MDAnalysis code that builds the backbone (N, CA, C; Angstrom):
import MDAnalysis as mda
import numpy as np

u = mda.Universe.empty(309, n_residues=103, atom_resindex=np.repeat(np.arange(103), 3), trajectory=True)
u.add_TopologyAttr("name", ["N", "CA", "C"] * 103)
u.add_TopologyAttr("resid", np.arange(1, 104))
u.add_TopologyAttr("resname", ["PHE", "GLU", "VAL", "HIS", "PRO", "GLU", "LEU", "ALA", "PHE", "MET", "GLN", "LEU", "GLN", "ILE", "ASP", "GLN", "GLY", "GLY", "GLU", "ALA", "ALA", "GLY", "LEU", "LYS", "GLU", "GLY", "LYS", "THR", "SER", "GLU", "ALA", "GLY", "HIS", "ALA", "LYS", "ARG", "LYS", "ALA", "LEU", "LEU", "ALA", "TYR", "VAL", "PHE", "GLY", "ASP", "THR", "LEU", "HIS", "THR", "ALA", "LEU", "ASP", "GLU", "ARG", "VAL", "ALA", "ARG", "HIS", "ALA", "GLN", "LYS", "ASP", "ASP", "VAL", "LEU", "ASP", "ALA", "PHE", "ALA", "VAL", "LEU", "TRP", "SER", "ALA", "ARG", "ARG", "ILE", "ALA", "ALA", "GLY", "SER", "ALA", "VAL", "VAL", "LEU", "PRO", "ASP", "ASP", "GLU", "PRO", "ARG", "ASP", "GLY", "ALA", "LEU", "LEU", "PRO", "MET", "VAL", "ILE", "ARG", "TYR"])
u.atoms.positions = np.array([
    [156.586, 164.401, 19.051],
    [155.194, 165.385, 18.791],
    [155.791, 165.994, 17.032],
    [154.628, 166.505, 16.387],
    [154.997, 166.993, 15.489],
    [154.944, 168.056, 15.477],
    [155.982, 168.770, 14.314],
    [156.996, 170.422, 14.050],
    [157.152, 170.613, 12.858],
    [157.086, 171.807, 12.553],
    [156.755, 172.085, 10.707],
    [157.930, 173.435, 11.481],
    [158.739, 173.018, 9.473],
    [160.244, 174.442, 9.921],
    [159.739, 175.675, 9.542],
    [158.628, 175.898, 8.949],
    [158.284, 177.858, 8.597],
    [157.385, 177.286, 9.346],
    [156.847, 176.494, 9.893],
    [155.471, 177.244, 11.568],
    [157.011, 178.179, 12.441],
    [157.599, 177.483, 12.445],
    [158.018, 177.500, 13.333],
    [158.743, 179.165, 13.161],
    [159.838, 179.641, 11.873],
    [160.251, 180.361, 11.166],
    [159.062, 181.457, 11.252],
    [157.715, 181.194, 11.251],
    [156.909, 182.867, 10.780],
    [156.916, 182.691, 12.720],
    [157.271, 181.904, 13.337],
    [156.233, 182.786, 15.159],
    [157.591, 183.148, 15.883],
    [158.944, 183.394, 14.860],
    [160.352, 183.439, 14.938],
    [159.993, 185.216, 14.618],
    [159.241, 185.077, 12.855],
    [159.293, 186.046, 12.773],
    [158.812, 187.229, 13.629],
    [156.901, 186.866, 14.250],
    [156.812, 187.510, 14.937],
    [157.381, 188.517, 16.541],
    [157.982, 186.855, 16.960],
    [159.004, 187.394, 18.218],
    [159.403, 188.409, 17.879],
    [160.339, 188.855, 16.876],
    [161.233, 189.479, 16.605],
    [159.976, 190.696, 16.028],
    [159.113, 190.492, 16.347],
    [158.765, 192.329, 15.506],
    [158.056, 192.623, 14.380],
    [157.654, 190.871, 13.248],
    [158.166, 190.988, 11.889],
    [156.172, 190.836, 11.518],
    [155.984, 190.751, 10.510],
    [154.600, 190.577, 9.819],
    [153.936, 189.018, 10.287],
    [152.748, 189.040, 11.187],
    [152.128, 187.471, 11.105],
    [151.784, 186.925, 10.300],
    [152.394, 186.387, 9.779],
    [152.431, 185.450, 7.889],
    [153.864, 184.688, 8.040],
    [154.413, 183.890, 6.937],
    [154.282, 183.123, 6.172],
    [155.722, 183.973, 6.476],
    [156.839, 183.291, 4.700],
    [157.329, 184.362, 4.872],
    [157.165, 183.624, 3.818],
    [158.276, 185.059, 3.415],
    [157.715, 185.394, 2.233],
    [159.023, 185.290, 0.031],
    [159.655, 184.976, 1.376],
    [160.558, 184.109, 0.473],
    [161.207, 183.104, 0.535],
    [161.285, 182.228, -0.429],
    [161.228, 180.654, -0.920],
    [162.680, 179.930, -0.180],
    [162.255, 178.709, 0.692],
    [162.784, 178.326, 1.428],
    [164.726, 178.238, 0.728],
    [164.826, 177.921, -0.561],
    [165.928, 177.669, -1.037],
    [166.768, 178.957, -1.651],
    [165.714, 180.028, -1.874],
    [166.634, 180.861, -2.508],
    [167.690, 181.430, -1.411],
    [168.686, 182.678, -2.289],
    [169.099, 183.255, -1.291],
    [168.116, 184.283, 0.084],
    [167.784, 184.613, -0.729],
    [166.522, 186.025, -0.027],
    [166.161, 184.570, 1.241],
    [165.487, 183.693, 0.970],
    [165.073, 183.089, 1.847],
    [166.161, 182.466, 2.315],
    [167.099, 182.797, 2.623],
    [168.308, 181.572, 3.569],
    [168.538, 183.080, 3.996],
    [169.095, 183.700, 3.757],
    [169.009, 184.994, 5.097],
    [168.427, 185.115, 5.646],
    [166.927, 185.302, 5.217],
    [166.127, 185.716, 6.235],
    [166.167, 184.704, 7.284],
    [165.470, 183.074, 6.620],
    [165.873, 182.541, 7.639],
    [166.621, 182.196, 9.175],
    [168.313, 182.528, 8.110],
    [169.316, 182.755, 8.367],
    [169.218, 183.146, 9.663],
    [168.525, 185.327, 9.774],
    [168.698, 186.165, 10.485],
    [167.640, 185.361, 11.372],
    [167.320, 185.514, 11.023],
    [165.766, 184.958, 11.967],
    [166.195, 183.686, 13.564],
    [166.834, 182.846, 13.204],
    [167.995, 181.898, 13.859],
    [169.053, 182.337, 14.052],
    [169.236, 183.666, 13.747],
    [170.447, 184.347, 14.525],
    [170.702, 184.630, 15.395],
    [169.481, 185.330, 15.549],
    [168.997, 186.402, 16.948],
    [168.549, 185.334, 18.273],
    [168.909, 183.609, 17.873],
    [168.465, 182.724, 18.542],
    [169.233, 181.859, 18.860],
    [170.332, 181.246, 17.929],
    [171.203, 180.955, 18.396],
    [173.291, 181.854, 18.226],
    [172.393, 182.961, 17.938],
    [174.441, 183.113, 17.483],
    [175.525, 182.339, 16.770],
    [176.614, 181.968, 17.921],
    [177.467, 181.455, 16.891],
    [177.668, 180.214, 16.791],
    [176.561, 179.481, 17.699],
    [175.824, 178.255, 17.415],
    [175.600, 178.328, 15.721],
    [174.501, 179.002, 15.562],
    [174.165, 178.843, 14.303],
    [174.934, 178.919, 12.924],
    [176.202, 179.947, 12.974],
    [177.434, 179.956, 12.142],
    [178.054, 178.896, 11.653],
    [178.676, 178.347, 13.157],
    [179.246, 177.061, 12.470],
    [178.227, 175.987, 12.046],
    [177.566, 175.738, 12.591],
    [176.750, 174.870, 11.669],
    [177.307, 174.817, 10.486],
    [176.210, 176.049, 10.302],
    [176.113, 176.022, 8.506],
    [177.848, 176.282, 7.827],
    [178.525, 176.531, 8.304],
    [180.312, 177.110, 8.033],
    [180.660, 175.437, 7.608],
    [180.202, 174.110, 8.721],
    [180.658, 173.222, 8.473],
    [179.561, 172.012, 7.661],
    [178.675, 172.201, 7.853],
    [177.639, 171.444, 6.245],
    [179.045, 171.007, 5.714],
    [178.788, 172.108, 4.524],
    [179.637, 171.248, 3.771],
    [180.476, 170.216, 3.433],
    [181.316, 169.638, 4.737],
    [181.790, 167.981, 4.801],
    [180.891, 167.297, 4.909],
    [179.732, 167.929, 5.732],
    [178.398, 166.335, 5.968],
    [177.929, 166.350, 4.812],
    [177.762, 167.485, 4.024],
    [176.787, 166.844, 2.728],
    [175.886, 167.397, 2.975],
    [175.384, 168.266, 3.872],
    [174.040, 169.155, 4.290],
    [173.774, 170.211, 3.326],
    [172.188, 170.498, 2.929],
    [172.512, 171.392, 2.020],
    [171.738, 173.052, 3.231],
    [172.089, 173.402, 3.143],
    [171.851, 174.868, 3.914],
    [170.142, 175.365, 4.593],
    [169.654, 175.029, 3.545],
    [167.995, 175.002, 3.287],
    [167.845, 173.744, 4.891],
    [168.918, 172.523, 4.225],
    [167.815, 172.079, 5.628],
    [169.104, 171.776, 7.464],
    [169.715, 172.058, 7.579],
    [170.522, 173.136, 8.456],
    [170.065, 174.235, 8.836],
    [169.414, 174.719, 8.447],
    [168.071, 175.859, 9.244],
    [167.034, 175.088, 9.357],
    [166.235, 174.179, 8.836],
    [165.909, 173.419, 8.958],
    [165.258, 172.964, 10.131],
    [166.729, 172.256, 10.445],
    [167.538, 171.712, 11.558],
    [167.340, 172.361, 13.488],
    [167.645, 173.084, 12.774],
    [167.895, 174.561, 13.457],
    [166.291, 175.149, 14.160],
    [165.448, 175.242, 12.996],
    [164.086, 175.684, 13.684],
    [162.964, 175.037, 14.754],
    [163.393, 173.534, 13.915],
    [162.568, 172.110, 14.858],
    [163.700, 172.206, 15.906],
    [164.835, 172.527, 16.574],
    [165.325, 172.469, 17.232],
    [164.625, 173.420, 18.721],
    [164.180, 174.636, 18.017],
    [164.299, 175.943, 18.359],
    [162.799, 175.344, 19.436],
    [162.025, 174.736, 18.098],
    [161.125, 174.468, 18.991],
    [160.358, 173.516, 19.888],
    [160.972, 172.725, 19.588],
    [161.783, 171.148, 20.614],
    [161.567, 171.728, 22.150],
    [162.255, 173.052, 22.227],
    [162.783, 173.718, 23.165],
    [161.848, 174.363, 24.295],
    [160.551, 175.235, 22.816],
    [159.362, 175.484, 23.458],
    [158.623, 174.324, 23.994],
    [158.357, 173.509, 22.976],
    [157.477, 172.180, 23.616],
    [158.591, 171.981, 24.871],
    [159.416, 171.999, 25.685],
    [160.199, 171.764, 26.755],
    [159.738, 171.860, 27.325],
    [159.600, 173.649, 27.290],
    [159.224, 174.953, 28.462],
    [157.990, 174.980, 28.184],
    [157.044, 174.316, 28.025],
    [155.728, 174.318, 27.009],
    [154.812, 175.819, 27.049],
    [155.823, 175.705, 26.317],
    [155.273, 177.429, 25.385],
    [154.767, 177.391, 24.502],
    [155.662, 175.912, 23.010],
    [155.175, 176.178, 22.153],
    [153.092, 176.377, 21.819],
    [153.276, 176.474, 21.064],
    [152.067, 176.973, 20.264],
    [151.098, 175.797, 19.414],
    [150.275, 175.390, 20.046],
    [149.161, 173.817, 19.231],
    [148.450, 174.235, 18.453],
    [148.923, 173.698, 16.933],
    [147.786, 173.802, 16.017],
    [146.730, 172.337, 15.651],
    [145.609, 172.039, 15.740],
    [144.645, 173.159, 16.028],
    [145.081, 173.433, 18.446],
    [143.805, 173.899, 18.650],
    [144.494, 174.210, 20.045],
    [143.476, 173.278, 20.650],
    [141.597, 173.082, 19.733],
    [141.477, 171.916, 20.738],
    [141.878, 170.151, 20.808],
    [142.966, 169.734, 20.510],
    [144.055, 169.046, 20.099],
    [143.153, 167.604, 19.715],
    [142.423, 167.315, 18.894],
    [141.438, 166.389, 18.515],
    [142.529, 165.197, 18.148],
    [142.576, 164.053, 18.791],
    [142.935, 162.746, 18.588],
    [142.987, 162.028, 17.942],
    [144.485, 160.784, 17.328],
    [143.200, 159.776, 16.232],
    [142.856, 158.401, 17.310],
    [142.614, 157.847, 16.534],
    [142.192, 156.046, 17.074],
    [142.743, 156.327, 18.188],
    [144.503, 156.061, 18.720],
    [144.924, 155.733, 19.247],
    [144.999, 156.274, 20.346],
    [144.000, 157.383, 20.460],
    [144.102, 158.202, 21.311],
    [145.883, 159.166, 21.330],
    [145.812, 159.737, 20.055],
    [147.624, 160.384, 19.268],
    [147.246, 161.115, 19.201],
    [148.062, 162.187, 20.029],
    [147.091, 163.879, 19.614],
    [147.780, 164.249, 17.679],
    [146.890, 164.554, 16.985],
    [146.547, 165.223, 16.004],
    [146.817, 166.920, 15.558],
    [148.433, 166.984, 16.202],
    [148.279, 168.118, 16.062],
    [150.014, 168.298, 15.667],
    [149.856, 170.090, 15.914],
    [151.530, 170.619, 15.041],
    [151.939, 171.276, 15.730],
    [153.565, 171.381, 16.427],
    [153.407, 172.288, 17.982],
    [155.045, 172.948, 17.413],
    [154.773, 174.260, 18.172],
    [155.780, 175.198, 16.731],
    [156.230, 175.806, 18.171],
])
């Protein structure tokens, strides 16, 4: 399945009562990190904080860790059958594979 972290962040924002639009804060800015961290912390709590604290030892960038958790959130929704599918008519390629993004 194809997943896009920024679509996941948008849906997390909507689910938490926010605007139905992409995040205004850039993903590598401090404001962007704070916004994305807050959205994910609502779902993952201390697990997210632990991963972010340990990222330095693994040489992972903060935005990459946040994106990974957004993809994990999407994967859970895909497994549960509750993911949004774009486009909703699920076009297929020549090998009949769906050409969609799920989040």
